[in-house]
VOZANU-443078 format. One record per residue (C-alpha): residue in one letter; x, y, z. Coordinates in steps of 0.5 Angstrom, whole numbers, plus 500, padded with zeros to 3 digits. Layout:
N
AXYZ/...
This chain:
926
M500500501/E504507498/R503512504/R500519504/E505524503/E504530508/Q506537508/P510539515/G505544517/A499541518/A503535520/G506540526/A498541527/G497534529/A492534523/A495526521/P496521527/A502518522/L508524521/D511521515/F518523516/T522523509/V527527507/E522531502/N517533507/V524535512/E527539507/K520542506/A519544513/L526548513/H525551508/Q518553511/L522555518/Y527560515/Y523563509/D517562510/P514570513/N508567517/I510567524/E506561525/N508557521/K514558522/N513555529/L508549526/A515547521/Q520548528/K515543533/W514538527/L521538526/M523537533/Q519531533/A522528526/Q529529529/V527523535/S524519531/P526513529/Q527515521/A532521523/W537515522/H535514515/F534521514/S539524517/W545522512/Q542524506/L541531510/L548531510/Q549530501/P554535498/D549537494/K544541500/V545548502/P548547509/E542550513/I540542512/Q546539512/Y546542519/F539539520/G542533518/A548533523/S544535529/A540530528/L544525528/H547528535/I541529538/K539521536/I546517539/S547523545/R539521549/Y538515544/W544511545/S541505548/D537505541/I543502538/P545496537/T552494539/D555490533/Q554497529/Y557501533/E564501528/S559502522/L556508525/K563511527/A566509521/Q561513517/L562520522/F569519521/T568520513/Q562524514/I568530518/T573529513/H569531507/F566537512/A574539513/S574542507/G566544507/S561548512/K564550518/I558550523/V556543519/L563539521/T562543529/R556539529/L559532526/C564532530/V560534537/A556527535/L563523534/A564526540/S558524543/L558517540/A566516544/L563518551/S558513550/M563507548/M569509553/P572506556/D570498555/A567499547/W572504544/P578504549/C584508546/A578513542/V582520543/A588516541/D585513535/M582520533/V589522532/R592517529/L587517524/F586525522/Q593524521/A594518516/E597519510/D593517504/S587522506/P584527500/V583533504/D590537505/G594537511/Q591544514/G585542514/R585535517/C589539521/L583544524/A577539523/L583534529/L583540534/E575541532/L573534535/L579535540/T575541542/V569540542/L569532547/P572535553/E565540552/E561535550/F563531556/Q561538561/T554537558/S553530557/R548525560/L552520562/P549516569/Q554519575/Y558512575/R560512568/K561520568/G567517573/L570512568/V569517562/R573522566/T579518568/S579515561/L580521558/A584524564/V589518561/E587520554/C590527555/G597523554/A596523546/V592530546/F598534549/P604533544/L601534539/L598541541/E606542543/Q608541536/L602545533/L603551537/Q611551537/Q613549529/P615556526/S611554521/S604552523/P600558520/S595563526/C588559524/V591552527/R595556533/Q588559535/K585553535/V590549538/L590553545/K582553544/C583546544/F588546551/S583551554/S578545553/W581540557/V585543562/Q576544564/L578537565/E582538572/V588536568/P594536573/L597543572/Q604541572/D602536565/C600544561/E608546564/A610546557/L603548553/I602553558/Q609556556/A607557550/A602560550/F606566554/A609566549/A604567543/L601572547/Q606577543/D602575538/S596580537/E592575533/L593569539/F593574544/D585573546/S585566545/S592566550/V590569556/E583564556/A587558555/I592560561/V586564566/N583557565/A589552566/I590557573/S584557574/Q582550576/P580547583/D585542583/A591547581/Q593549588/R597542589/Y602543585/V606548588/N613547584/T608549577/L605555580/L612558582/K615556575/L610562572/I610566577/P616570573/L612568567/V606572569/L612578572/G614577564/L609581562/Q609587565/E612591560/Q608589555/L602592561/R605599561/Q606599554/A599597553/V598601558/Q600607555/N598606548/G590606551/D590598549/M584596554/E585589551/T591588553/S591590560/H585587561/G587580558/I594581562/C591583568/R586577568/I592572569/A595575573/V589575578/A588568576/L594566579/G594571585/E586570588/N587563587/H593560590/S596567594/R594562600/A598556596/L604561595/L604565601/D605558605/Q612558601/V616563604/E622563602/H619565596/W615572599/Q619577594/S616574588/F610574590/L610581593/A612582585/L606579584/V602583588/N605590587/M603588579/I596587581/M596593584/F598596578/C593594575/T587596581/G590603580/I591603573/P589610569/G584613567/H576613569/Y572606570/P568605566/V570611561/N578610560/E579604562/T575597565/T580594568/S582595576/S575592577/L577586576/T582587582/L578587587/T576580589/F584579589/W584583595/Y579580599/T583574599/L590575599/Q587580606/D583573608/D589568607/I594572611/L589573617/S588565616/F595564618/E598563625/A600568630/E607567628/K606567620/Q601573620/A605578624/V611576619/Y605577613/Q603583617/Q609587616/V609586610/Y603588607/R600593612/P604598608/V601594601/Y593595604/F595603606/Q598604599/L591600596/V587606601/D590610597/V589606590/L583605590/L581612594/H583616588/K581612583/A574613586/Q575621584/F569623580/P572627573/S573633572/D564637572/E565637565/E568631562/Y562627567/G557631564/F559628557/W558621560/S552617559/S547615563/D549608563/E557610564/K555614571/E551607573/Q557602572/F561608576/R556608582/I556600582/Y565601582/R565605587/V560601592/D565596590/I570601592/S566602598/D565595601/T573593599/L575599605/M571596610/Y574590609/V581592609/Y579596615/E579589618/M587589617/L588596619/G583598624/A584605627/E591607623/L586607617/L581613620/S586616623/N590616615/L584618612/Y583624617/D590627616/K590627609/L583630610/G585636614/R591638610/L587637604/L582643607/T587647611/S593647605/S594653601/E600651597/E596646593/P588648588/Y583646592/S579639590/W572638590/Q573630587/H579629593/T576631599/E569628596/A574620596/L577622604/L570624606/Y567617601/G573612604/F572616612/Q564614610/S564606608/I567605614/A563608619/E557606616/T558599619/I565599623/D563602630/V568608631/N564612637/Y573609641/S575612635/D580619637/V579622629/V571622629/P572629633/G577632628/L573630623/I566633626/G570640627/L573639619/I565638616/P563645616/R570648613/I569643607/S567649601/I561645598/S560647591/N558641588/V552634589/Q555630589/L560632594/A554635598/D552628598/T558624601/V558629606/M550629609/F552620608/T559621613/I554625619/G549620617/A554614619/L557618625/S550618628/E551615634/W557618635/L553624636/A549620640/D555620645/H557627643/P551631643/V556637645/M557637637/I550636635/N550644633/S556642628/V553639624/L545640623/P544646620/L548643614/V543637615/L537641615/H539647609/A540641605/L533639606/G531644602/N534641596/P531636592/E538633589/L540632595/S534629598/V535621600/S542622602/S539630606/V533626608/S537619611/T540622616/L537627619/K531621620/K538617623/I540623627/C533623629/R534616632/E541615634/C541623638/K533623640/Y534626647/D539631645/L535634641/P529638645/P533644645/Y533643636/A525640635/A522646633/N527648628/I527641625/V519642626/A519648622/V524646617/S522639614/Q514642615/D516648611/V519642606/L513637606/M508643604/K512646599/Q512638596/I520638595/H521630597/K518624593/T513619597/S519614599/Q522621603/C516624605/M515618610/W522616612/L522625614/M514623618/Q519618622/A524623623/L519627626/G517620629/F523619633/L525627635/L518628639/S518621644/A522625647/L519631648/Q515633653/V508631652/E505638652/E510639647/I508633643/L502635642/K503643640/N507640634/L504635633/H498639632/S501644628/L504638625/I498635621/S493640622/P494641615/Y493634613/I487633617/Q483639613/Q486637607/L483630608/E477633611/K477637604/L478629599/A473626604/E467630601/E469629594/I467624590/P472618589/N476618584/P483616582/S487622583/N484623591/K485617592/L492617591/A492624596/I488620601/V492615601/H499620601/I496623608/L495616611/G501615609/L504620613/L500619618/S502612619/N509612619/L509618624/F506614628/T511608627/T516612631/L512616636/D514612642/I514617647/S514609652/H520607648/H518601647/E524600642/D530603646/D528596651/H532592646/E538596647/G540595654/P538598661/E544604661/L540608656/R537614659/K530614660/L526619660/P519619666/V513615663/P508620663/Q503621666/G495622662/P493619654/N499618650/P498623645/V499618639/V492616642/V489623643/V490625635/L487617634/Q481620637/Q479627634/V481624627/F476618628/Q470621625/L474624619/I477616618/Q471613619/K468618613/V473616608/L473608610/S466609609/K466613601/W472607599/L471602603/N471597596/D478600595/A484595598/Q489600598/V485605601/V483600606/E490598607/A492605610/V487606614/C489599617/A496601617/I496607621/F492603626/E497597626/K503601627/S499605633/V498599636/K505595634/T509602637/L504604643/L503598645/D498598652/D498604652/F493604645/A488601651/P484606650/M482606643/V480599643/P474598643/Q472604637/L477601634/C474593635/E467597633/M470600627/L474594624/G468589625/R464593621/M469594615/Y470586615/S461585615/T460590609/I467587604/P472582607/Q480584607/A486581609/S488587612/A483588616/L484581618/D492583620/L489589624/T485584629/R490579628/Q496585632/L489587636/V489580639/H497579639/I496585645/F490585648/A487578648/H490577655/E488583658/P480582662/A478589660/H479588653/F478581653/P470582651/P470587644/I475582642/E472576643/A465580639/L470581634/F474575633/L467572632/L464577628/V469575623/T470569623/S463568622/V464572615/T470568613/L466561614/T461565609/L467566604/F470559605/Q462556603/Q462561599/G468558593/P476561597/R480560592/D478566589/H481570596/P488567598/D490574601/I484573606/V485565606/D493567609/S491571614/F485568616/M489562618/Q495568621/L489569626/L487563628/A495562629/Q495568634/A489566638/L491558639/K498561642/R495567645/K488566647/P486559647/D480560650/L477565644/F476558641/L471555648/C466561646/E458556644/R458562637/L464559635/D463553630/V470551632/K468545626/A467549621/V473552623/F477546622/Q474545615/C476552613/A484549616/V483543612/L482547606/A487552606/L492546607/K490545600/F491552598/P499552594/E505553598/A508559600/P513561595/T520560597/V523567601/A524572596/I524579599/G523583592/G516581593/Q514575589/A512572597/S508573602/R509579606/S509574612/L515571610/M519577611/D521576618/C524570617/F529574612/A530579617/D532572622/I537571617/L539577614/F541578622/A544572624/L549572617/N551580619/K552577627/H556571625/C559572618/F560579617/S565580612/L562575607/L555577608/S558584607/M561581600/W554576599/I548582600/K553586594/E553580590/A546579591/L544586590/Q548587583/P544585577/P539591575/G532590576/F534585583/P529583587/S525588584/A525593577/R522598582/L529600586/S534604583/P541603585/E541608591/Q536604595/K539598594/D546601597/T542604602/F538597605/S545593605/Q548598608/Q543599613/I543591614/L550591615/R550597620/E545594624/R548587628/V545588636/N537590635/K534585631/R527589631/R530594627/V533589622/K526587621/E524594619/M529595614/V527589611/K520590611/E520596609/F525595603/T519590601/L515595601/L520599596/C520593592/R512591591/G512599590/L507599596/H512605599/G508611601/T502608596/D501601601/Y501600608/T500594609/A506591611/D506586617/Y509592623/
C-alpha cells in the first residue's frame, strides 16, 4: 500500500495520526522554517522538525540530508539529528552497528573538513557523543584512534584541513562530556579514561603550537582545544609546556585572546593548587608580561591590559594561600601582588577609559582572608609585609573612586554613570573589608589626608579628592563601630569647613554625617556642628535621599539630645513637606524622623507639634472625604494616610523600642495621661470612618487605613488600650461589608496584644466571632478567589490559639467549620520560596530578616560580599528599585548587628519598595 505524502505544516498541526518523516518532507519543513513569512507556519514547521529529529526515521534521512548537493542549512539539520539520536537514544543502537556508525561519521567529518564549518562542528559533536558512549570498554583508545586516523597520509583532504577537523573534534569532546547525560557512575569512568587519553592530545598540541610553520588559524584552534581540555581538571604539571607556549603566543595579537583564555582556564582549575612547583614557575612568566602591560596602558590598548590583568588575577586569586605558604618565595609573590596593584590603579576613569581595575577587587579580599587565616607567628610576618601594601591599596582605590571633572562627567551616558556608581560601591565594600586588617590606623590615615587637603594653601582645592576621602571614611563608618575612634571629633569639626559646591560632594557629606549618627548620640555637644548642614540640604531636591535618610538617622540615634533643636527641625520639615520637594518615599522617611524626634519631648510639646504638623493634612483629608471618589483624590488620600502611619510608627513616648537596646539608656519618666497618638487618633477617628465609608471597596485605601492603626498598635502596645472598643467595632463593620485581608491582619494584632487582658476581652471576642462567621461564609462560596484572605485568616487563627485559646471555647463559634476551613486551606498552593522582591507572602519577611540578622552577626565579612553580589544584577530583586535604594538597604542591614527588630523593619520597608507599595499601600506586617 502506498504511503500518503504529508505536508509538514499539516502534520505539525496534528492533522494526521502517522507522521511521514521523509527526506522530501524534512526539506519542505526546513524551507518553511527559514523562508515562510508567516510566524504561525514557522512555529508549526519547527514543532514538526523536532518530532522528526527524535523519530526512528531520523537514522535514515540524516545521512541523506548530508549529501554534498544539499545547502548547509539542510546538512546542518541532518548532523544535528544524528547528534540527538546518538546522545539521547544510545540504548536503541544495536552493539553490532557501533563500528559502522563510527566509520560513517569519520567519513562525513573528512568530507566536511573542507566544507561548511557549522556542519563540521555538529558532526564532530555527534562523533564525540558516540565516543563518550563507547568509552572505555567498547572504544578504549578513542582519542588516540581519532588522532591516528586524521594523521593518515592517504586522506583526500589536505593536511591543514585534516588538522583543523581533528582539532575541532578534540575541542568539542571535553565540552560534550561536560554537558552529556551520562549516568553518574559512567561519568566517573569516562572522566578517568579522558584524563589518561590527554597523553595522546597534549604532545600533538605542543608540536603544533611550537612549530614555526603552523599557520595562525591552526595555532588559534590549538589554544582553544587546550582551553577545552584543561577544564577536565588535567594535572597542572602535565600542562606546563603548553602553558609556556601559550605565554609565548601572547605576543601575537591574533592569538592573544585565545592564549589568555587558555592560560586563565589552566590556572583556575580547582585542582591546580596541589602543584605548587608548577605555580611557582608561572610567577616569572606572569611578571614577564609587565612591559607588555605597561605598553598597552600607555597606548590605550584596553583589550591587552584587560587580558594580562585576568592572567595575573587568576594566579593570585586562585592560589594566594598556596603561594603564601612558600615563605622562601615571598618576594616573587609580593612582586605579583604589586603587579595586580598596578592593574587596580590603572590610569583612567572606570568604565569610560578603562575596564580592568574592577577585575582585581576580589583578589584583595582573598589575599587578606588568607593572611588572617595563618597561625599567629606567620600572620605577624605577613602583616609586616602587607600592611604597607594595603595602605597603598586604600590610596589607589580612593583615587579610582574620584569623580571626573564636571565637564567630562557631563558627557558620560546614564549607563556609564550607573556602572561607575556600582564600581564605587565595590570600592566602598573593599575599604570596609580592609579595615579588618588595618584597623584604627586607617581612619587616622584618611583623617590626616582630609585635614591637609582642607587646610593646605599650596595645592589647588579639588572637590573630587575631598569627596573620595569622605567617601572612604563613610564606607567604613557605615558598618564599623567608630564610637571609640579618636579622629571622629576632628572629622566632625572639619565637615563645616568643606566648601560644598557640587551635588556629589554634598551627597557624600550627608551620608558621612548619617554614618556618624551613633557617635553623635554619645557626643551630643557636636550635633550643632552638623545639624544646620542637614536641615539646609533638606530643601534641595537633588539631595533628597541623602539628607532625609541622614536626618532620620540623627533623629533615631540622638533623640534624647534633640529637644533644643526640635522646633527648628519640625519647622524646616513642615516647610519642605508643604512645598512637596521630596518624592513619596522620602516624605515617609521624613515623617518617621519626626516620630523619633517627638518621642523624646514632653507630652504637651508633642501635642503642640503634632497639631501644627498634621493639621494641614487633616484639613486636606476632610476636603477629600467630601469629594466623589476618583483616581487622583485616591492617591492623595493614600499619601496622607501613609504620612500619618509613618509618623505613628516611630512616635513612641514609652520607648518600647529602646527596651531592646540595654538598660543603660537615658530614659525619660513615663508620662501620665493619654498617649498623644491616641489623642490624635480619637480626634480623627470620625474622619477616617467617613473616608472608609466612601472607599470601602478599594483595597488600597482600606489597607492604608488599617496600616495607621496596625503601626500604632505595634508601637504603643498597652498605651493603645483606649482605642480598642471603637476600633473593634469599626473593623467588624468593615469586614462584614467587604471582607479584606488587611482587616484580618489588624484583628490579629489586636488579639496578640489585648486578648489576654480581661478588660479588653469582650470587644476582641466579639470581633473575632464576627470575622470568623463572615470568613466561614466566604469559604462556603468558594475561597479560591480570595487567597490573601485565607492566608490572613489562618494566621489570625494561629495567633488566637497561641495567645488566647479561650476564643475557641465560645458556644457561638462553629469549631468544626473552622477546622474544615483549615483542612481546605491545606490544599492551597504552597507559599513560595522566600523572595524579598515581592514574589512571596509578606508574612515570610520576618524569616528573611532572621536569616540576614544571623548572617550579619556571625558571618559579617562574607555577608558584605554576598549582599553586594546578590543586589548587583539590574532589575533584581525588583525592577522598581533604584540602585541607590539597594545601596541604602545593604548599608542599613550591615550596620545593624544588635537590634533584630530594626532589621525586620528594614526588610519590611525594602519589600514595600520592591512591590511598589511604599508610600501608597501600607499593609506590610509591621
